VMD Tcl script that builds the backbone (N, CA, C; Angstrom):
set m [mol new atoms 333]
animate dup $m
set s [atomselect $m all]
$s set {name element resname resid chain x y z} {
  {N N MET 1 A 0.842 -1.504 -0.196}
  {CA C MET 1 A 0.282 0.113 -0.252}
  {C C MET 1 A 0.919 1.366 0.388}
  {N N LEU 2 A 1.674 1.220 0.966}
  {CA C LEU 2 A 3.243 1.962 0.800}
  {C C LEU 2 A 3.800 2.462 -0.400}
  {N N SER 3 A 3.869 1.422 -1.562}
  {CA C SER 3 A 4.692 1.769 -2.678}
  {C C SER 3 A 3.527 2.053 -3.793}
  {N N MET 4 A 2.255 1.685 -3.288}
  {CA C MET 4 A 0.784 2.278 -4.570}
  {C C MET 4 A 0.841 3.214 -3.767}
  {N N ALA 5 A 0.670 4.284 -2.997}
  {CA C ALA 5 A 0.695 5.943 -2.156}
  {C C ALA 5 A 1.867 6.480 -2.761}
  {N N CYS 6 A 3.558 5.400 -3.381}
  {CA C CYS 6 A 4.119 6.757 -3.426}
  {C C CYS 6 A 4.733 6.595 -4.980}
  {N N TRP 7 A 4.091 5.308 -5.040}
  {CA C TRP 7 A 4.020 5.821 -6.584}
  {C C TRP 7 A 2.845 6.971 -7.179}
  {N N CYS 8 A 1.253 6.280 -6.878}
  {CA C CYS 8 A 0.272 7.416 -7.075}
  {C C CYS 8 A 1.268 8.853 -6.527}
  {N N LYS 9 A 2.069 9.750 -5.596}
  {CA C LYS 9 A 2.186 11.066 -5.207}
  {C C LYS 9 A 2.893 11.005 -6.114}
  {N N SER 10 A 3.993 9.991 -6.614}
  {CA C SER 10 A 5.457 10.888 -7.736}
  {C C SER 10 A 4.732 10.642 -9.074}
  {N N ARG 11 A 3.521 9.575 -9.350}
  {CA C ARG 11 A 2.679 10.172 -10.628}
  {C C ARG 11 A 1.861 11.760 -10.410}
  {N N GLN 12 A 1.350 11.922 -9.403}
  {CA C GLN 12 A 0.409 13.056 -9.411}
  {C C GLN 12 A 2.162 14.268 -9.619}
  {N N LEU 13 A 2.687 14.433 -8.838}
  {CA C LEU 13 A 4.034 15.494 -9.107}
  {C C LEU 13 A 4.759 15.527 -10.798}
  {N N LYS 14 A 4.733 14.037 -11.430}
  {CA C LYS 14 A 5.180 14.579 -11.964}
  {C C LYS 14 A 3.752 14.906 -13.445}
  {N N ILE 15 A 2.673 14.498 -13.116}
  {CA C ILE 15 A 1.933 15.274 -14.057}
  {C C ILE 15 A 2.002 16.703 -13.398}
  {N N GLU 16 A 2.212 16.949 -12.031}
  {CA C GLU 16 A 2.012 18.959 -11.577}
  {C C GLU 16 A 3.249 19.373 -12.580}
  {N N GLN 17 A 4.421 18.119 -12.208}
  {CA C GLN 17 A 5.567 19.676 -12.616}
  {C C GLN 17 A 5.617 19.256 -14.599}
  {N N ARG 18 A 4.408 18.730 -15.081}
  {CA C ARG 18 A 3.958 18.722 -17.198}
  {C C ARG 18 A 3.209 19.759 -17.099}
  {N N VAL 19 A 2.331 19.711 -16.319}
  {CA C VAL 19 A 1.275 21.049 -16.136}
  {C C VAL 19 A 2.136 22.776 -15.679}
  {N N THR 20 A 3.223 22.315 -14.872}
  {CA C THR 20 A 3.766 23.329 -14.610}
  {C C THR 20 A 4.853 23.936 -15.928}
  {N N MET 21 A 5.220 23.090 -16.475}
  {CA C MET 21 A 6.710 23.524 -17.693}
  {C C MET 21 A 5.278 23.427 -18.715}
  {N N ALA 22 A 3.956 23.404 -18.297}
  {CA C ALA 22 A 3.485 23.694 -20.103}
  {C C ALA 22 A 2.864 25.252 -19.633}
  {N N THR 23 A 2.352 25.211 -18.716}
  {CA C THR 23 A 2.259 26.630 -17.725}
  {C C THR 23 A 3.191 27.940 -18.171}
  {N N THR 24 A 4.288 26.695 -18.179}
  {CA C THR 24 A 5.867 27.627 -18.257}
  {C C THR 24 A 6.225 28.419 -19.773}
  {N N GLN 25 A 6.191 26.884 -20.235}
  {CA C GLN 25 A 5.783 27.134 -21.883}
  {C C GLN 25 A 4.788 28.283 -22.517}
  {N N GLN 26 A 3.615 27.988 -22.061}
  {CA C GLN 26 A 2.391 29.083 -22.678}
  {C C GLN 26 A 2.923 30.508 -22.665}
  {N N ARG 27 A 3.374 30.984 -20.772}
  {CA C ARG 27 A 3.843 32.250 -20.552}
  {C C ARG 27 A 5.473 32.644 -20.920}
  {N N LEU 28 A 6.574 31.279 -21.232}
  {CA C LEU 28 A 7.351 32.090 -22.174}
  {C C LEU 28 A 7.019 32.488 -23.749}
  {N N ASP 29 A 6.002 31.082 -24.082}
  {CA C ASP 29 A 6.007 32.015 -25.870}
  {C C ASP 29 A 4.967 33.349 -25.528}
  {N N ARG 30 A 4.243 33.248 -25.054}
  {CA C ARG 30 A 3.823 34.642 -25.112}
  {C C ARG 30 A 4.813 35.862 -24.811}
  {N N ILE 31 A 5.456 36.181 -23.950}
  {CA C ILE 31 A 6.848 36.682 -23.755}
  {C C ILE 31 A 7.530 36.736 -25.122}
  {N N GLU 32 A 7.605 35.804 -25.608}
  {CA C GLU 32 A 8.275 35.579 -25.918}
  {C C GLU 32 A 7.889 36.464 -28.221}
  {N N GLU 33 A 6.479 36.505 -28.155}
  {CA C GLU 33 A 5.756 37.048 -28.881}
  {C C GLU 33 A 5.326 38.516 -28.350}
  {N N LYS 34 A 5.434 39.153 -27.822}
  {CA C LYS 34 A 5.690 39.606 -26.626}
  {C C LYS 34 A 6.700 41.224 -27.712}
  {N N ILE 35 A 8.212 40.123 -26.750}
  {CA C ILE 35 A 9.570 40.646 -27.703}
  {C C ILE 35 A 9.266 41.034 -29.424}
  {N N ASP 36 A 9.058 39.914 -29.791}
  {CA C ASP 36 A 8.468 40.092 -31.035}
  {C C ASP 36 A 7.764 41.574 -32.141}
  {N N LYS 37 A 7.400 41.604 -31.159}
  {CA C LYS 37 A 6.006 42.806 -31.398}
  {C C LYS 37 A 6.508 43.787 -31.306}
  {N N LEU 38 A 7.483 44.144 -29.816}
  {CA C LEU 38 A 8.307 44.755 -29.475}
  {C C LEU 38 A 9.352 45.350 -30.657}
  {N N ALA 39 A 10.016 44.212 -31.002}
  {CA C ALA 39 A 10.802 44.581 -31.956}
  {C C ALA 39 A 10.541 44.603 -33.607}
  {N N ASP 40 A 8.934 44.271 -33.176}
  {CA C ASP 40 A 8.565 45.593 -35.169}
  {C C ASP 40 A 8.930 46.683 -34.556}
  {N N ALA 41 A 7.624 46.633 -33.658}
  {CA C ALA 41 A 7.259 48.645 -33.755}
  {C C ALA 41 A 8.470 48.973 -33.149}
  {N N MET 42 A 9.718 48.560 -32.817}
  {CA C MET 42 A 10.987 49.410 -32.757}
  {C C MET 42 A 12.306 49.844 -34.093}
  {N N ILE 43 A 11.534 48.679 -35.122}
  {CA C ILE 43 A 12.218 48.466 -36.140}
  {C C ILE 43 A 10.558 49.754 -36.919}
  {N N SER 44 A 9.393 49.670 -37.088}
  {CA C SER 44 A 8.917 50.375 -37.418}
  {C C SER 44 A 9.195 51.867 -37.393}
  {N N LEU 45 A 9.918 52.078 -35.752}
  {CA C LEU 45 A 10.456 54.090 -35.757}
  {C C LEU 45 A 11.096 54.257 -36.605}
  {N N ALA 46 A 12.328 53.001 -36.398}
  {CA C ALA 46 A 13.517 53.813 -36.934}
  {C C ALA 46 A 13.380 54.087 -38.080}
  {N N ARG 47 A 12.077 53.089 -39.069}
  {CA C ARG 47 A 11.933 53.461 -39.960}
  {C C ARG 47 A 11.401 55.097 -40.583}
  {N N ALA 48 A 10.223 55.647 -39.390}
  {CA C ALA 48 A 9.320 56.732 -39.232}
  {C C ALA 48 A 10.671 57.579 -39.215}
  {N N GLU 49 A 11.447 57.518 -37.897}
  {CA C GLU 49 A 12.760 58.449 -37.983}
  {C C GLU 49 A 13.444 58.764 -39.092}
  {N N GLU 50 A 13.922 57.140 -39.675}
  {CA C GLU 50 A 14.317 57.814 -40.626}
  {C C GLU 50 A 13.923 58.719 -41.828}
  {N N LYS 51 A 12.690 58.213 -42.017}
  {CA C LYS 51 A 11.867 59.038 -43.221}
  {C C LYS 51 A 11.642 60.819 -42.397}
  {N N ILE 52 A 11.429 60.522 -40.982}
  {CA C ILE 52 A 11.607 62.472 -40.845}
  {C C ILE 52 A 12.553 62.513 -40.815}
  {N N ALA 53 A 13.147 62.155 -40.715}
  {CA C ALA 53 A 14.900 62.809 -41.418}
  {C C ALA 53 A 15.504 63.170 -42.459}
  {N N ALA 54 A 14.853 62.951 -43.226}
  {CA C ALA 54 A 15.039 62.483 -44.450}
  {C C ALA 54 A 14.225 63.958 -45.290}
  {N N ILE 55 A 13.227 64.087 -45.227}
  {CA C ILE 55 A 12.138 64.836 -45.367}
  {C C ILE 55 A 12.654 66.123 -44.682}
  {N N ALA 56 A 12.772 66.351 -43.491}
  {CA C ALA 56 A 13.427 67.394 -43.177}
  {C C ALA 56 A 14.565 67.930 -44.065}
  {N N ASP 57 A 15.620 67.909 -43.983}
  {CA C ASP 57 A 16.115 67.269 -45.355}
  {C C ASP 57 A 15.867 68.054 -46.467}
  {N N MET 58 A 15.462 67.288 -47.158}
  {CA C MET 58 A 14.569 67.563 -48.464}
  {C C MET 58 A 13.875 69.751 -48.028}
  {N N HIS 59 A 13.400 69.512 -46.796}
  {CA C HIS 59 A 12.922 70.519 -46.596}
  {C C HIS 59 A 13.813 71.225 -46.371}
  {N N GLY 60 A 15.049 71.387 -45.731}
  {CA C GLY 60 A 16.291 72.321 -45.504}
  {C C GLY 60 A 16.484 72.648 -47.167}
  {N N HIS 61 A 16.260 72.296 -48.339}
  {CA C HIS 61 A 17.211 72.032 -49.544}
  {C C HIS 61 A 15.767 72.626 -50.823}
  {N N GLN 62 A 14.704 72.288 -49.929}
  {CA C GLN 62 A 13.878 73.355 -50.847}
  {C C GLN 62 A 13.908 75.171 -50.558}
  {N N THR 63 A 14.006 74.472 -48.741}
  {CA C THR 63 A 14.777 76.338 -48.887}
  {C C THR 63 A 15.587 77.534 -49.176}
  {N N ASP 64 A 16.571 76.306 -49.069}
  {CA C ASP 64 A 17.768 76.552 -49.942}
  {C C ASP 64 A 17.619 76.950 -51.471}
  {N N ARG 65 A 17.121 77.064 -51.915}
  {CA C ARG 65 A 16.161 77.111 -53.627}
  {C C ARG 65 A 15.203 77.651 -53.362}
  {N N LEU 66 A 14.169 77.794 -52.196}
  {CA C LEU 66 A 13.505 79.168 -52.383}
  {C C LEU 66 A 13.917 80.357 -52.759}
  {N N ASN 67 A 15.527 80.598 -51.090}
  {CA C ASN 67 A 16.077 81.499 -50.957}
  {C C ASN 67 A 16.876 82.257 -52.116}
  {N N LYS 68 A 17.298 81.142 -52.246}
  {CA C LYS 68 A 18.101 82.036 -54.508}
  {C C LYS 68 A 17.039 81.723 -55.259}
  {N N LEU 69 A 15.936 81.883 -55.200}
  {CA C LEU 69 A 14.598 81.529 -56.599}
  {C C LEU 69 A 14.179 83.258 -56.099}
  {N N SER 70 A 13.713 83.360 -55.104}
  {CA C SER 70 A 13.684 84.678 -54.369}
  {C C SER 70 A 14.954 86.175 -54.630}
  {N N SER 71 A 16.045 85.649 -54.749}
  {CA C SER 71 A 17.223 86.974 -54.924}
  {C C SER 71 A 17.453 86.814 -56.490}
  {N N LYS 72 A 17.414 85.911 -57.355}
  {CA C LYS 72 A 17.215 85.760 -58.739}
  {C C LYS 72 A 15.726 86.705 -59.034}
  {N N ILE 73 A 14.637 86.211 -57.830}
  {CA C ILE 73 A 13.352 87.576 -58.552}
  {C C ILE 73 A 13.173 88.589 -58.792}
  {N N ASP 74 A 14.362 88.949 -57.227}
  {CA C ASP 74 A 14.854 90.392 -56.876}
  {C C ASP 74 A 15.378 91.621 -58.218}
  {N N ASP 75 A 16.185 90.268 -58.548}
  {CA C ASP 75 A 17.287 90.745 -59.705}
  {C C ASP 75 A 16.950 91.132 -61.088}
  {N N ILE 76 A 16.010 90.474 -61.419}
  {CA C ILE 76 A 14.479 90.822 -62.330}
  {C C ILE 76 A 14.210 91.271 -61.919}
  {N N ALA 77 A 13.001 91.485 -60.753}
  {CA C ALA 77 A 13.019 93.641 -60.579}
  {C C ALA 77 A 13.844 94.432 -61.039}
  {N N ALA 78 A 14.396 94.312 -60.311}
  {CA C ALA 78 A 15.041 95.692 -60.537}
  {C C ALA 78 A 15.530 96.054 -61.713}
  {N N GLN 79 A 16.390 94.874 -62.237}
  {CA C GLN 79 A 16.632 94.530 -63.521}
  {C C GLN 79 A 15.024 95.177 -65.103}
  {N N ALA 80 A 13.695 95.071 -64.451}
  {CA C ALA 80 A 12.782 95.418 -64.939}
  {C C ALA 80 A 12.089 96.954 -64.935}
  {N N ALA 81 A 12.764 97.302 -63.768}
  {CA C ALA 81 A 12.562 98.709 -63.024}
  {C C ALA 81 A 13.752 99.069 -64.330}
  {N N ASP 82 A 14.613 98.895 -64.505}
  {CA C ASP 82 A 15.420 99.485 -64.663}
  {C C ASP 82 A 14.867 99.781 -66.666}
  {N N ASN 83 A 15.217 98.366 -67.337}
  {CA C ASN 83 A 14.337 98.715 -68.743}
  {C C ASN 83 A 13.769 99.165 -69.060}
  {N N THR 84 A 12.422 99.653 -67.515}
  {CA C THR 84 A 11.188 100.662 -67.618}
  {C C THR 84 A 11.703 102.065 -68.140}
  {N N ARG 85 A 12.711 102.261 -67.268}
  {CA C ARG 85 A 12.688 103.684 -66.685}
  {C C ARG 85 A 13.424 104.158 -69.088}
  {N N THR 86 A 13.879 102.741 -69.294}
  {CA C THR 86 A 15.048 102.785 -70.464}
  {C C THR 86 A 14.109 103.825 -71.453}
  {N N VAL 87 A 12.747 102.253 -71.591}
  {CA C VAL 87 A 11.713 102.606 -72.417}
  {C C VAL 87 A 10.958 103.657 -72.435}
  {N N GLN 88 A 10.685 104.135 -71.903}
  {CA C GLN 88 A 9.784 105.511 -71.212}
  {C C GLN 88 A 10.489 106.641 -72.003}
  {N N LEU 89 A 11.767 106.326 -71.728}
  {CA C LEU 89 A 12.533 107.494 -72.403}
  {C C LEU 89 A 13.148 107.434 -74.167}
  {N N ILE 90 A 13.221 106.299 -74.268}
  {CA C ILE 90 A 12.781 105.785 -76.213}
  {C C ILE 90 A 11.982 106.666 -76.696}
  {N N ASN 91 A 10.214 106.056 -75.740}
  {CA C ASN 91 A 9.264 106.625 -75.818}
  {C C ASN 91 A 9.153 107.946 -76.449}
  {N N LYS 92 A 9.330 108.597 -74.878}
  {CA C LYS 92 A 9.451 109.666 -75.051}
  {C C LYS 92 A 10.355 110.987 -76.418}
  {N N LEU 93 A 11.255 110.316 -76.541}
  {CA C LEU 93 A 12.239 110.705 -77.391}
  {C C LEU 93 A 11.751 109.622 -79.175}
  {N N PHE 94 A 10.372 108.568 -78.874}
  {CA C PHE 94 A 10.370 108.478 -80.309}
  {C C PHE 94 A 9.374 109.485 -80.429}
  {N N TRP 95 A 8.450 110.630 -79.829}
  {CA C TRP 95 A 7.043 111.340 -79.399}
  {C C TRP 95 A 7.459 112.594 -80.068}
  {N N VAL 96 A 8.569 112.662 -79.455}
  {CA C VAL 96 A 9.579 113.805 -79.841}
  {C C VAL 96 A 9.861 114.427 -81.095}
  {N N VAL 97 A 10.923 113.250 -81.699}
  {CA C VAL 97 A 11.009 112.938 -83.152}
  {C C VAL 97 A 10.100 112.724 -84.127}
  {N N VAL 98 A 8.579 112.059 -83.938}
  {CA C VAL 98 A 7.519 112.637 -84.801}
  {C C VAL 98 A 6.791 114.068 -84.388}
  {N N ALA 99 A 6.893 114.507 -83.159}
  {CA C ALA 99 A 6.511 116.195 -83.669}
  {C C ALA 99 A 7.283 116.466 -83.955}
  {N N ALA 100 A 8.654 116.836 -84.395}
  {CA C ALA 100 A 9.302 117.660 -84.972}
  {C C ALA 100 A 9.812 116.956 -86.453}
  {N N CYS 101 A 8.782 116.126 -86.910}
  {CA C CYS 101 A 9.430 115.336 -87.658}
  {C C CYS 101 A 7.508 116.321 -88.745}
  {N N SER 102 A 6.669 115.991 -87.975}
  {CA C SER 102 A 5.217 116.563 -88.332}
  {C C SER 102 A 5.171 117.980 -88.621}
  {N N ALA 103 A 5.984 118.913 -87.658}
  {CA C ALA 103 A 5.391 120.463 -86.925}
  {C C ALA 103 A 7.121 120.752 -88.951}
  {N N ALA 104 A 8.112 119.458 -89.272}
  {CA C ALA 104 A 8.465 119.806 -90.794}
  {C C ALA 104 A 8.036 120.388 -91.325}
  {N N VAL 105 A 6.637 118.672 -92.000}
  {CA C VAL 105 A 6.230 118.407 -92.693}
  {C C VAL 105 A 5.370 119.642 -92.849}
  {N N ALA 106 A 4.469 120.058 -91.550}
  {CA C ALA 106 A 3.831 120.824 -91.259}
  {C C ALA 106 A 4.119 122.453 -92.133}
  {N N SER 107 A 5.798 122.796 -91.859}
  {CA C SER 107 A 5.233 124.318 -91.833}
  {C C SER 107 A 6.339 124.195 -93.628}
  {N N ASN 108 A 6.395 123.070 -93.914}
  {CA C ASN 108 A 6.660 122.937 -95.244}
  {C C ASN 108 A 6.011 122.835 -95.830}
  {N N ILE 109 A 4.610 122.128 -95.825}
  {CA C ILE 109 A 3.327 122.251 -96.193}
  {C C ILE 109 A 2.853 123.971 -96.498}
  {N N TRP 110 A 2.900 124.446 -95.602}
  {CA C TRP 110 A 2.043 125.678 -94.785}
  {C C TRP 110 A 2.966 127.275 -96.172}
  {N N MET 111 A 4.017 126.660 -96.399}
  {CA C MET 111 A 5.239 127.790 -96.361}
  {C C MET 111 A 5.946 127.989 -97.715}
}
mol reanalyze $m
mol bondsrecalc $m
mol representation Tube
mol addrep $m
């Protein structure tokens, strides 16, 4: 009877150990899955940070290009203002010449 009780007790301990091992294995599997998810999340964050850094770099280049274009536009505006004055002067001289020619023709016709 004693050996039967020892056998039953040892059998029960083995079953409890298996259950404990199975429970422990399940817990370890869940922890491993969570660690894998965390690793995937960290990789995603690293990729997002790289994209943000690339966008910031492109933004800096675009700002530089806009500044260069702005200075070119300012130069063109100054040149256009100079050209406007030149064209106005040429226009005035043209009308002075037209008026002088008209006066000369009129004086030849009426004289």
